[in-house]
C-alpha positions, 0 to 999 in steps of 0.5 A, a space after each residue: 435327158 432319161 434318153 441320155 441315161 439309159 443310152 448310158 446305161 446300155 453302152 455300160 451293160 454292151 460294154 460289160 458283156 463284150 469284157 465278159 465274153 472277151 474274158 471267157 473265150 481267152 481263157 481257153 479250155 482249161 486243159 494241159 497242154 503237156 504232161 508234167 515230167 519230175 525236174 532234175 535235181 538243182 545244182 548247189 541247193 543244199 547246205 552241206 556236202 552231200 552224203 551219196 551213200 545213204 541219200 535218197 530220192 523222193 518224187 512228189 506224187 501228183 495222185 497225193 498233192 495239191 499246190 493251190 492259191 487263196 485269195 479274198 474279195 468282197 463278192 455282192 457286199 460280203 466277204 469272200 475268199 477265193 480258192 483255187 487247186 490243182 493236181 499238176 505239180 511236179 519235182 523231187 528232193 534227194 534227203 539223206 535222214 541222218 544228215 537234213 543238211 545235205 539235201 537237194 531239191 529240184 525246180 517246182 512247177 505247177 501248171 497254173 492252167 488247171 487250177 479250179 476254183 468253185 465256178 467255172 466263169 472264174 477259172 476261164 477269167 483266171 486263164 485270161 491274160 488279165 489275171 495269170 494268163 494260163 491260156 497261154 502256152 507261154 505262161 501256163 507253169 509256174 516255177 520256183 527255183 530254190 536257191 537257199 536253205 534255213 533251218 534244215 539240219 540234225 537227223 529226222 526221225 519217222 514221226 517228228 515234223 522238221 520246220 525249216 525255210 526254202 527261199 528261190 525265184 518264183 516266176 508267175 506270168 513270165 515274172 521273176 521275184 525272190 520268195 522265201 516258203 514257210 515248210 514243214 515236213 515228216 518222214 511217214 516210213 523209210 519211203 515217204 514223205 508229206 507236208 506243206 509249204 506256203 508263202 504269201 506274194 503280192 500281185 503287183 509283184 507278178 503284174 497279175 490284175 483283176 478283171 473289172 466284174 459286177 458284185 466283185 470289190 476289194 480284192 486282196 493285193 496278198 495270195 496265199 500259196 500252198 503246196 500240201 505234197 507226198 513224195 515217194 522214193 525212187 
């Protein structure tokens, strides 16, 4: 009986090591395959006719912006919050401060391959096929296509915070799902906009699994996606 138990435990250990090794190498290096470029403005994302005379285009500055995700888990019997961040994001907005309803948005792009947490092993697991599969060129990018904007109207005064919602199609790992972001933004000056946008999504909506790893349990189904952005006029 002891030999059988020992054999079973040894087999489990070998399988665990093999699974971890596969996850580690499947995640790749984390280096982006290409440099992100600013996507063009999408058609018909404004809520009113565009005032072309005074509208300005503002482009997200990746050097001052961060995209992140947050997910809760139980790690070695203790609550733990995993946070992944990247500055590899791109997008733009065209807006007239005197008529916010005419704002137009481009697609927002995040390079999921470049997410970093506090653990290189976790980063590689995130890039593996089980989770984001961003180690694959096919699923390297997360994209968000705006379909409607609500609450963006009136005028913007420098320093005031404007709150509104943006709804669109979020594509993660090749799967599309409608998502609404809560957005807060303000004009720092005539050439700079800063703000944040966040939404909570469900892992199952995008086929995001969690590998079986010793010590990790009760991984939340909910994932918070957050953008903290600075956009400058061009």
